[in-house]
C-alpha positions in Angstrom: -71.3 -73.9 -30.7 -72.7 -74.8 -34.3 -74.3 -78.2 -33.8 -77.5 -79.8 -34.6 -79.0 -82.6 -32.6 -80.9 -85.3 -34.3 -82.2 -88.8 -32.9 -79.4 -88.4 -30.2 -76.6 -88.0 -32.8 -74.8 -84.9 -32.5 -73.6 -83.4 -35.8 -70.9 -80.5 -35.5 -69.2 -78.7 -38.2 -65.9 -78.5 -36.9 -64.8 -75.8 -39.2 -67.1 -73.4 -37.5 -65.7 -73.7 -34.2 -63.3 -71.2 -32.5 -60.0 -72.6 -31.2 -61.5 -72.6 -27.7 -64.6 -74.5 -28.6 -62.6 -77.0 -30.7 -60.4 -77.6 -27.8 -63.6 -77.9 -25.3 -65.0 -80.6 -27.9 -61.6 -82.3 -28.2 -61.2 -82.8 -24.4 -64.8 -83.9 -24.1 -64.2 -86.6 -26.6 -61.3 -87.8 -24.9 -63.1 -87.8 -21.5 -65.9 -89.9 -23.2 -63.4 -92.4 -24.7 -61.8 -92.9 -21.3 -65.2 -93.3 -19.8 -66.2 -96.0 -22.3 -62.7 -97.8 -22.0 -62.9 -97.7 -18.1 -66.5 -99.4 -18.4 -65.3 -102.0 -21.0 -62.6 -103.1 -18.4 -65.2 -103.6 -15.6 -65.9 -107.2 -16.2 -62.3 -108.0 -16.4 -61.2 -106.4 -13.3 -64.3 -107.7 -11.4 -63.0 -111.3 -12.5 -59.7 -110.8 -11.5 -60.5 -109.4 -8.2 -63.1 -112.4 -7.5 -60.1 -114.7 -8.5 -57.7 -112.9 -6.1 -60.5 -113.1 -3.3 -61.0 -116.9 -3.8 -57.3 -117.6 -4.2 -56.6 -116.1 -0.9 -59.3 -118.2 0.8 -62.3 -116.2 0.3 -65.8 -118.1 0.0 -67.0 -118.2 -3.7 -70.6 -118.7 -2.7 -70.3 -115.5 0.0 -68.9 -113.5 -2.9 -71.6 -114.4 -5.5 -74.2 -113.5 -2.8 -72.7 -110.2 -2.2 -72.4 -109.4 -5.9 -75.7 -110.2 -6.8 -77.8 -109.3 -3.6 -79.9 -106.2 -4.5 -80.3 -103.8 -1.7 -83.9 -102.3 -1.0 -84.2 -99.0 -2.5 -84.4 -96.3 0.3 
């Protein structure tokens, strides 16, 4: 694939790619976009789960303890 990597930026001349290489690149971009979207949703999803937990009678202090407790590395 015709590309140059500089400072963690990938520069690709798309016109030099074969159809198969272009499709692989396009799919890779879509996968990365979805991954970033999923990561961006995590805080909202965690808040919704925390709200549902406490609304159903869960103890907020217990939830905070579990979420902030860092286990020892094995």
